[in-house]
VOGU-3710 file (C-alpha; in Angstrom, 3 decimals, decimal comma):
1> mrgllvpvav> 0,000/0,000/0,000  2,862/2,405/0,734  3,911/2,260/-2,928  0,549/3,784/-3,903  0,931/6,870/-1,707  3,033/8,899/-4,147  0,792/8,321/-7,224  -2,307/9,138/-5,175  -0,670/12,288/-3,793  0,287/13,360/-7,316
11> vvaefavlal> -3,267/13,011/-8,608  -4,666/14,905/-5,604  -2,127/17,685/-6,183  -3,170/17,939/-9,830  -6,780/18,596/-9,017  -5,825/21,018/-6,241  -3,851/23,058/-8,785  -6,761/22,898/-11,235  -9,069/24,335/-8,615  -6,808/27,372/-8,250
21> lpagpvpasv> -6,511/28,074/-11,979  -8,998/30,297/-13,825  -11,684/28,577/-15,875  -10,820/27,601/-19,423  -8,146/25,597/-21,194  -4,847/25,224/-19,379  -1,738/26,153/-21,391  0,572/23,238/-22,189  3,483/25,195/-20,702  1,743/25,246/-17,310
31> lallaaavvi> 1,221/21,501/-17,464  4,857/20,942/-18,388  6,122/23,133/-15,553  3,844/21,409/-13,070  5,009/17,993/-14,222  8,672/19,012/-14,072  8,333/20,451/-10,575  6,657/17,337/-9,218  9,129/14,985/-10,901  12,135/16,944/-9,591
41> alwqrhrrse> 10,743/16,971/-6,063  10,007/13,261/-6,137  13,409/12,504/-7,643  15,208/14,465/-4,912  13,200/12,705/-2,230  13,940/9,330/-3,812  17,682/10,019/-3,954  17,727/11,266/-0,357  15,957/8,104/0,821  18,393/5,962/-1,148
51> rereaavhre> 21,403/7,686/0,389  20,001/7,299/3,900  19,249/3,629/3,304  22,725/2,978/1,860  24,354/4,719/4,825  22,352/2,603/7,282  23,281/-0,598/5,452  26,953/0,414/5,414  26,945/1,095/9,164  25,355/-2,292/9,848
61> rlrlardmhd> 27,876/-4,073/7,615  30,758/-2,420/9,462  29,271/-3,443/12,800  28,909/-7,050/11,671  32,452/-7,087/10,290  33,822/-5,748/13,571  31,885/-8,301/15,653  32,898/-11,212/13,422  36,558/-10,214/13,507  36,651/-9,627/17,261
71> rigrrlglaa> 34,603/-12,606/18,446  34,899/-15,401/15,895  38,363/-14,421/14,711  39,848/-14,581/18,195  38,306/-17,978/18,919  39,522/-19,420/15,624  42,974/-17,980/16,206  43,118/-19,625/19,624  41,971/-22,944/18,132  44,721/-22,735/15,501
81> vqaaalevse> 47,354/-22,177/18,197  46,034/-25,118/20,239  46,048/-27,394/17,187  49,628/-26,404/16,377  50,711/-27,072/19,970  49,017/-30,477/19,900  50,757/-31,361/16,647  54,160/-30,513/18,106  53,630/-32,351/21,404  51,986/-35,485/19,997
91> tdprrraear> 54,296/-38,495/19,593  51,856/-40,814/17,816  52,280/-40,190/14,037  48,618/-40,921/13,327  47,337/-38,500/15,934  49,918/-35,935/14,849  48,539/-36,138/11,306  45,022/-35,679/12,676  46,118/-32,606/14,617  47,716/-31,225/11,445
101> rvgdsvraav> 44,454/-31,677/9,524  42,529/-29,937/12,295  44,989/-27,060/12,201  44,730/-26,807/8,423  40,929/-26,680/8,648  41,021/-23,986/11,319  43,496/-21,892/9,323  41,297/-22,236/6,238  38,340/-21,057/8,335  40,374/-18,043/9,455
111> ddlhglvavl> 41,144/-17,195/5,823  37,455/-17,519/4,938  36,526/-15,271/7,843  39,003/-12,619/6,708  37,469/-12,744/3,242  33,958/-12,299/4,635  35,058/-9,401/6,823  36,668/-7,732/3,808  33,440/-8,091/1,820  31,390/-6,615/4,661
121> rgaedtgpdf> 33,776/-3,665/4,793  33,189/-2,933/1,136  35,861/-4,910/-0,677  34,968/-6,961/-3,729  33,814/-10,512/-3,036  36,710/-12,751/-4,032  35,374/-16,161/-3,108  36,861/-19,314/-4,615  36,418/-19,761/-8,354  34,706/-22,962/-9,414
131> dagaaaalta> 36,175/-25,200/-12,070  37,100/-28,863/-12,431  40,231/-28,396/-10,321  38,384/-26,576/-7,536  35,718/-29,294/-7,373  38,367/-32,017/-7,198  40,399/-30,158/-4,562  37,357/-29,553/-2,368  36,304/-33,192/-2,607  39,850/-34,315/-1,787
141> qfveagvpve> 39,737/-32,355/1,477  36,741/-34,392/2,620  38,316/-37,659/1,457  41,478/-36,868/3,447  39,276/-36,301/6,493  37,870/-39,823/6,105  34,610/-38,980/4,306  33,833/-41,490/1,505  33,095/-39,274/-1,512  32,945/-40,156/-5,199
151> lrqrgepgpf> 33,137/-37,159/-7,541  31,822/-37,399/-11,096  32,536/-34,561/-13,512  31,115/-34,290/-17,000  31,331/-31,723/-19,771  33,818/-28,996/-20,553  34,376/-26,196/-18,002  34,361/-22,700/-19,407  33,825/-19,024/-18,515  31,431/-18,589/-15,628
161> paagsraaya> 29,969/-15,532/-13,821  31,608/-14,743/-10,481  28,356/-15,006/-8,495  27,532/-18,354/-10,091  31,052/-19,634/-9,474  30,878/-18,829/-5,770  27,383/-20,297/-5,501  28,463/-23,555/-7,175  31,415/-23,915/-4,799  29,145/-23,235/-1,812
171> vleeglanaa> 26,580/-25,829/-2,961  29,213/-28,555/-3,291  30,858/-27,624/0,017  27,584/-27,422/1,956  26,300/-30,642/0,404  29,414/-32,583/1,373  29,481/-31,077/4,875  25,791/-31,857/5,445  26,198/-35,438/4,263  29,271/-35,986/6,437
181> khapgapita> 27,473/-34,535/9,448  24,061/-36,194/9,144  25,084/-39,495/7,543  28,588/-40,197/8,895  30,334/-43,066/7,155  27,723/-43,338/4,388  28,981/-43,202/0,778  28,461/-39,800/-0,852  28,114/-39,171/-4,569  28,880/-35,698/-5,903
191> svtweddall> 28,375/-34,722/-9,534  29,364/-31,634/-11,493  27,967/-31,366/-15,020  29,019/-28,575/-17,377  26,374/-28,005/-20,033  26,323/-25,441/-22,837  24,123/-22,987/-20,937  24,212/-24,142/-17,311  26,206/-25,827/-14,576  24,571/-28,610/-12,570
201> vavenpvpas> 25,919/-29,463/-9,113  24,466/-32,288/-7,016  25,346/-34,158/-3,824  23,537/-37,358/-2,875  23,762/-39,689/0,123  21,669/-42,324/1,929  19,303/-41,004/4,578  20,145/-42,358/8,055  17,237/-44,333/9,458  17,558/-42,703/12,880
211> apaalagghg> 16,978/-39,071/11,832  15,825/-38,660/8,226  14,259/-35,258/8,849  17,520/-33,686/9,978  18,763/-33,464/6,409  15,868/-31,508/5,013  16,508/-27,978/6,228  18,584/-25,585/8,273  20,244/-22,217/8,040  22,903/-23,570/5,680
221> ltglrervda> 20,370/-24,455/3,006  18,609/-21,124/3,471  21,867/-19,293/2,844  22,556/-21,498/-0,180  19,188/-20,647/-1,692  19,929/-16,940/-1,321  23,298/-17,374/-3,058  21,834/-19,429/-5,888  18,905/-17,043/-6,354  21,305/-14,096/-6,566
231> agglldhrve> 23,171/-15,913/-9,352  19,926/-16,507/-11,277  19,879/-20,244/-10,552  17,625/-22,808/-8,905  18,241/-24,886/-5,762  16,418/-28,081/-4,853  16,719/-30,526/-1,963  14,574/-33,583/-1,418  14,437/-37,073/0,056  13,546/-39,751/-2,485
241> dgrfrlsaml> 13,880/-43,541/-2,355  15,777/-43,357/0,904  18,352/-40,876/-0,400  18,837/-37,187/0,237  19,735/-35,105/-2,806  20,877/-31,487/-2,908  21,127/-30,031/-6,405  21,560/-26,659/-8,068  21,292/-25,342/-11,606  23,329/-22,216/-12,319
251> prtapprvap> 23,261/-20,340/-15,655  26,564/-19,750/-17,424  25,571/-16,158/-18,161  25,015/-13,497/-15,506  21,331/-12,655/-14,855  20,238/-9,261/-16,215  19,926/-6,477/-13,667  17,844/-3,340/-13,902  20,060/-0,400/-12,997  18,762/2,046/-10,363
261> rvraaayatl> 18,784/4,879/-12,929  16,627/2,841/-15,302  14,130/2,176/-12,527  14,140/5,852/-11,589  13,575/6,891/-15,217  10,630/4,526/-15,496  9,254/5,869/-12,232  9,588/9,462/-13,450  7,836/8,599/-16,715  4,947/7,098/-14,780
271> vvllilvpls> 4,672/10,240/-12,661  4,611/12,478/-15,748  1,820/10,399/-17,247  -0,113/10,549/-13,978  0,137/14,335/-14,103  -0,416/15,101/-17,772  -3,185/12,667/-18,630  -5,659/13,692/-15,897  -4,926/17,399/-16,339  -5,320/17,220/-20,102
281> svagvr> -8,585/15,321/-19,932  -10,155/17,532/-17,258  -8,896/21,000/-18,160  -8,050/20,732/-21,841  -4,757/21,835/-23,400  -4,077/24,702/-25,750
//
C-alpha cells in the first residue's frame, strides 16, 4: 500500500492546482512546468531516501564485520594455536597427522573469515572460483578427512559468472558437509555437469534411518538458496527412495539487472503520465 501513496498524492495535487486556476483551457506550458516540478521533487526525495538507506546498510555491515573479527576471529585464532601445539607435542604419528588436519581446517576457516570481513567492509567478493580443479580439490579435502566421496565430472568447463562460481562452490561444500554430518560413514556421490548454458551441481547420500528429517533444512540451506537465487539459478533438496539429494542449476551467463537509474527513469515517466493525462482530460490543453 505504501507504494501507492506517491501516485495518489500526485493526482490529488493535480486537481488542487486545477481548482486554483482560472476557468478555461490550461496552457501546455503550465502543465509541463507542473510535471517538471513534481518529478524533480520526487526525484530528490527518492535520492535522499536511497542515500540514507545505503548509509544505514553500510553502518550495519561495518558493525557485523567488527563483531565477526573480534569474536569469531579470536576464537579461531586460539583454536589454531592449540592445534599447532598439539601437533608438536603429539608423539603418535597418526594422531599428529590428525592434529595437522585440524589445524589446516582452522586456518582455512580463518582465511574464509578474513574474506567475509573484507566483503562486509566494502571490498569486492573474491570467493573461490569454481572449475574442475576446484571441485576435485574440495572433494579431496573431505576424502582426506575420512569422508567417503565419489566425484563425477562431465562436460567442458568454461567461462562462468563470479556469483555463479561462488554459488556452485558453496553448494558442493555445503552438500558434502551436510552429508558428512548427518550421515557419517555413508557413501556420498557428488556430480558436477558442465552443459552449454548451465552448470549442474548435485550431492547425494543415503538417509540415516535414525533421523531422516535432519537433512531436510537448516540455516545452511537457506543461505545457499539466497546465493543461488542471486546468481539466477535454482536450488532443490529432497528425500527420495531413501536418499537425500541437494542439487543446483546455475546459468553460465550473468542474470540481467535493472540499474537504479533505469528504474528511476521509469518511475519518473509514470509520474509524468499521472500528471499530464488527468490534467489534459479535465482542463483541456491549448
